N, C-alpha and C positions, 0 to 999 in steps of 0.2 A: 642473773639475768632475774627484777626483783620480780614480785607477785601481781603487779600490776599487771607489767609487761605479760609473763605467761596465759595470766584471765585472759587478755584481750584477746592474744595471740588462741589460744585454746576456741573463743569464740567466735571469731573469726574462722579457724580453720572448723568449725562443725558447718557456718555458710557454705564455705568451699565445698566441704564433704556434700552437701545437699544440693547444693548446684549443680555440682559434680554427678550426683547419683541422678537427677533432671535431665543432664544433656545427653547420657547415658540410655538414658528412657526415649528419649526422644529419636537420638540416632538409630537406636534399633528398631524403633518402629518405622525409621524410613528405611532402613536397611529389610523392612521385611513388610508390616503391612502394607506401606506405602510406596512399593515395587513389586514393578507388573511379575517380574522374573521369577520371584518368592510363590507369585499365587500359580503360576504355571508347574514349576519342580511341587508345588504341591499337591495341583488338580494331578501329573500325571504318575509320579511317583505314588497314591494314594489309589489311583484310579477312580475317580471322583465322576468321573464321564459315565461310568458302565454302572455306579454306583446310582447314580442320578437317573440312571434309565432304568433300573432297576424298582427304583423307587415310584419311577414315574407307570409300569405298568398297573398298579395299585389304582393310582389315582384317576388313570385316563379310565382302567374296568370301571372304577364306580361311576365314575360323570358319564358313563354310554348308559350302563344299567339304569342309571337315574334319568337319564333322558330318555330312555324305551317306556320304563314303568311311572315316570312322575310322580317316582319316589312308595308307589303304592305297594305292597307285598301281591306277588303274586302265585297263588295257591295250586291253580290246576295243572297237575301235570305237562297234560302238552304244549300246554300256553309256555308254561318255565321253563321247556326243552326248546322250544325256539327262541325264547329269548334270550338263552344261553348260547345258543348258536349265534345270535349275531351279536353279543356281546365280545365272545371269543373272536368271531371274525373282521369286525370296527375296530375291537383292542390292538390285533395282530398287525392290523393296516396300518395303524396309525404308528406304532411301536417299531415297525419293520422302517417306516419313513422316517420319525424322527432317532435314527440309529445313534449310540453310541459317540460316533468322531463325531456326527453334527452337534451333539448337544456338547461335545467338549469342545468347538470351533464357538460356538456361542458363550459356552464360559468364559472364555478367555477374551472376548470380544467386550464381553459387560465389565468383565472384573479391568481389563484394560482400559475403558474409556471410565470408570469410576472412580480409578488411580490417575488419571491422567485432567479427571475434573477436580478433585483436592489437591493433586499437586500444582497445576497449571491455573487455576481459579478459569476453567472454561467450563461451558454450558456440555451437558452431557450429550451423544451426537450419537450413540449406536442404536442401530433398527434393526431386530429382531426380522428378518425376512421369511415368508411362509409359505408364499404366492407358490414359491416349484414345490413344497412337500402337499400343498393340499392336491395338486396333480396326481401328486407322486402317491396317496394317500387313496386319490376313486380309484388311481388305478387296481392298485393294491385289492381295492373291495374288491373291485370287479373282477381281479383273477381267483381270488377266493372264493368268489361266487361259480363259478365255472364248476366248483368241487360241487355239490348241489344239482340234483335233477328236478326236470319242473315240478313233478308233484312237490318234495322240500320246498320249492320258492315261490312255489303257490301260498303252501302252509306258513310262509315263515312273511314274505312279504306280496302274497296277493299276484303276484306276475312270474310269467315262466323266464327262460335262459334265454329268451328274444330279446328281454326288454332289463335286462343286464345293465348295459349301459346308464338304461333313464334310473334304476334300483341304487347304481351307484354313484350317482350324481344327485339323488335326492337323501342317502344317506350322511354325504358330504354337507349338501346343505345344513342337514338336523343338525350336523357338530357345529356350527357359529363359526368354525374357526376364522381368525380375521389373519391376511392377508401379510399381516407386518405388525409391529406397535415399538412405541418408541419408547426407550429408556428413561430417557426424561418424562414424559408423559406420563410414567405409569411411578416414578418415584413425586412427580410433585403430585400426582393423586394419592400416593401412598404415607409417603413423609416427606411434605412438602418445607421447604426450606433445610435442610439437613446436609446437603451436598456445598451450600455456599456458605451455612453456618459451622459447619466442619474445616473447610476452607479459610473461612477469616481467624481460627484458631490456629491454624498450622502456621497462617502467615504472621501473629504471635511468635508463636513458637520460635520460628527461622528464626525472628529481629533477634528472639532474646538467647539463643543458642548457636547463634549462630558462628562460625568459627572468630571473626573477630570477636564478637563478644566474649567467648570462652578464653580467645587469649589476652584480652584485657583484664578479664578477672585473677586468670592465672600471673602473668604479669604484675598487677597490682600486688597479691597476695606473696610471692615469693618477695618484689622490694622491700612490704612489711616485713616481709620472719628476717630479712635480714637485718632494717634496721632497728628490729626491738627483740633480734638474737642476737647478731652477730652472723658474720660471714659462714662460718662453719656451719652450727646450730642453726642457724638459719634455712641452708641449704639442703640440710637432714630433716628438719622441723618440715617444710615444702613438702620434697620426696615422701616423706612417710604422712602427711596428709592426701599428696594426690594415691600414695598406691592404695593408702585405706579405702578411698572414695572408688577405686578401680577392684579392688578385692571385695569389696563388699556386693557390688552389682555383680560381680563374677560368680563370685560365692551363690545370692540370688536366684541367679537365672541356670547354675549349675546342677543345685538340689531343690526347683522348684518340687519338682514329680515326687518328691519325697514326701511330701506331706501330707497328710490325710486329710488336712482341707480342699486341698486341688483334687485330692482322687475322688472324694465328696462332691466337688464343682463337676466335673465330668460329668461324674453318674448322675447327679440334677439337671447337666443343660445338654445329655444324648436325647433324650427327648426329643427338644427342642429345635436339633440340627439335623442337617439335611446327610447327614452319616453316621456310618455305625460308630456305637459307643466304643470299641475296643481301637477305632480309628484314632477318636481323639487325642490321648498318651500321645502317640505317635508325634500326630500335628504340631500337639504346644513343644514336647522334643524339641521337635525339629526348630519351629519358631523361635524359641527361648536360645537354643544354642546358636543361630544364628542372631541373636542381640547382645549375648555377650561377648562377641566379638568385636563391641567398638567401647570394650571394657579394656582391651590390649593398650593401648594410646595410653592410658594413665597409670598402667601398671608402667610400661617400657618408661616413662617420663618421672615416674617415682623414683623407681629405680636407681635411674641414671644420676638424680637429685643426690637421693642416699650416698648413693658410692663416693660421687662427687664430695659430699658433704663430708666424708671418710675419710678420704685420701686426703682433704686439706687439713683434717685433724691431726693426720700422722705427720703430716708435712711440719706444721706446726711443733710437735715435738721433737722430731726431730731436727 
């Protein structure tokens, strides 16, 4: 095989390796970040709903305190004690209503809808229904108020026990909780056009890395290997190129967490993500291990052609 043919094959091999890596990346993303079951597993295995409930405790307490004080500092001991009691009462009522099980259901509803919107070119349709929870919060507040005496209620709310239903209703009105909110309206307000743009990119990627497109690229490359290098060497060359592509992707996913740059990225990102920093490496490891599975086909096909070329070479020698 002359030098020109080798140069051509090397250049084409590089293109195939890069294309193969891109295909495996898309396949890995498609099997993880664009798969509903992936999110169900991550949320369930890492107790994300419980973690979100814990994070909600601080958020709700701060919101209630800000609503009661208007953001002003309270220095009077008696007034501060009354406000602290109200914050604890209202926060507990809200958190008991928005329990981890309910939060987990909403996470599943939202992630499923986003994945469906991205993969099926559909509009977001998920609606978080809070109407029943508002009634539950009001009931919880009324039950919590029963622990206080008339004198304590007078100090806190200016009304005795007989007015507990009215007090509970007024507190809920102060919270101004919506009965429901639409995921579509929320994304249109916070990130307009993101879903449709993402879907457009995915359509292009599916066209470029569909099964037919990959088969065409591999078949053309195999024929070029046979024509330029001969049947034996061409089969081995083809197998080595495909195997290298699969091996590179497998190695990159297997050892991703061993690089300090990734660990630093995790440390820097932990403060912006709604999960504890120690869980992020576990989620990344699970994700990369799932993505690495898409390299199996390339490794198998490459090994088969390498062995096939070796067998043909030995037969010719024999």
